[in-house]
N, C-alpha and C positions, 0 to 999 in steps of 0.2 A: 504494500500500500504506500502511495506517495505521501511525503510529509506535507503539512500545511506551512506555507511561508508567512512569517510574521513581519509586517512592516509597521514599525512604531515611529512615533514622532509627535510633535505638538500640533501639527496640521493647523497652523495659525496664520492664514487658512490653507486648506488643502488646495493643490494646484496641479497642472498637467505634468510637472516634473515628477511628482509622487506617483501619478497614474501611469506614466510611461515606464517608470521603474518596475511597477507591479506587472505591467504588460510584458516587459522584457523577461521578467522572472518566469511568467507563465509560458512564454515562448521557448524558454530553455527546457521545458517539459519535465523538470524535476519535481514539480509540485501539483497537488490536487486543487489548491486554491490559494489566494493571498488574503490574509486576515489583517486588516488595518486596525491598529490599536493606538488611539490618541492618548497621550500622557495625561495623567491626572495632575499631580503637582511635580513638575520636572525639577529635580534638585539642582540642575545646572543652568536653568534659564531665568532670565529677567522676567518678573511677574507682571510688570506694569502694562505691557501691551498684549498680554495673553487674554484672549476671550474666555469667558466661563466654559467649563467643560461641556455643558449641555449644548451650547451654541456651536462649538467646534465639532461635536458629534453630529449635530444636525447638518452642517455643511458637508461632512464626510458622507452621511447618508444620501444626500442629494447627489454628490459626485459619483457615487457607484451604483445608483439605483437601477441602471440599465446594463450592469456588468455582472453576468451570472458567475464568473470566476472569482469575484471579489466579495468579501464580507467584512463586517466590522464588529468590534467587541467593546462594550463600555466598561470592561473589567477594571481599568485603572481609575475610573471615576468613582467606582464603588468602594475604593479603599482609601483610608485616611493616611496622611503622612506622605513622605517622598515616594516617588514612583521609581522603582528599580526593576530592570529587565528580569533579573533573576527571580524576584518575587512573583512577577507576572507569569513567567513561563512555568514556574512551579505550581501556581494556582491553576493555570490552563490544563496542565497534566493531571492535576488532582480531579478537575471537573471532567476531563476527557481522557481517561487512562489508556484507551486503545489508540489514540492519535499520537503522531510524532510531529515535531516542529523544527523548523529551521528559521534563522534570523536573516532578513535582508538588510544590508547596511551599505553605505557608500564607502569609497576609498578613504575619505577623510576620517570616518568613524573607525574603519579598519586599523588605521595607524594609532588610534587611541585605546585599543582594546585592553592594553595592560592596566589602564587606570579604571576600568569598569568595576563596579561593585561585585564582589564574589565571582570574578571572571573564571577561575578554575572550576568552581562548582557549576557555573552556567555552561561551561564547555562540556560538561558531562550530560547535559540535558538537550543541547541543540548543536547543529552544525551552523556555520556562518557562510552565507553567500554574499559575495561582494560585487556590487554593480560597478563595472569599469566603464565610465561614461566616455565614449568616443576614444578609448585607449589612453585615458589620462594617466593611468599608472602603468609603467613599464613592467613587462612580465618578470624581468629579473628582480625588480624591486619587490613585487608581490611575492615571488618565490622565496626570497631571502627572509622577508618578514613572516611569511607562512611557516617556514621551517623553524624560525625562532619561537613563534607562538606555540607551535606543536611541541617543541622540546621543553619550553618553560611551563606551559599550562595544559598540554595535551589537547589543544584546540584543533578542530578540523575546519579548514577554510578553503572555499572554492571561489573562483572568479567567473563572472558571466558578463557578457557584453550588452551595452545598451547605447542608444544614440545620446549625444550630449544635448541636454535641455537647459538653456541658460535662463533659469527662473529661480526665484526665491520668495519665500513668504514675506521676508523683510521688504523686498522691493515692492511687492503688492501692497503691503500696509503703508509704505511711504507714498506710493502713488495715490492711494485713497485719501491719505491725510492732505495731500497737495491738490486734491480735486481732479486728478488725472485719470484717464481711462485705464481699465484693467481688462479690456475686451481681448479675448483670445488667450488669456493667461490661465484660465480655469474654466470648467464647464459652465455653460450659460445659466443653468439653474442655480449654481453656486453664486455666480456673479449677481444675478437678480436678487437673491436672498440677502446678500451682503449689502447691496444698495438700498433695498427696501428697509432693512433694519438699521442702516446707518453705521455699520460696524467700522471701526478703525478711523473714524473721523476726528 
């Protein structure tokens, strides 16, 4: 049985970069589906511009409503305190003991894995799939880091390709603050909901 790919993030807001990453993961044919998990209280993020969890979840729901290979989970919003990936994965496995999970991350996150909370324990629960956007990371760099992480923490890391999408949630928030258009940066239903609610103004 194929594992479920977890794509976590603040999704503040969700945009086409997130969706393209999930599509590329599905096209790699390693996974049964992609599960989007918005962070509850990210321990490493500035809280000021973060929409409430329920609003970010609603935007995510709108973004993937016509995508049968995608699903979302409110699991991190149901937990108090900081959101750590290890705790989330452990809870998912407790709720769904017959499933297996992998984590989708970018090359930037891949290079920070050493600093993750309980990374060795997390490595016993999931494999890591790293999205290489338009070949931004050289294979030699990936291989060297992969071998070091395997030796140090017994992590299993694999690389998959995806097209480069030059988008960020920060850019979208800034454009909204400045009254600029965000058309084409995220699904139309998400754009309309953000404008209707006046988010990030």
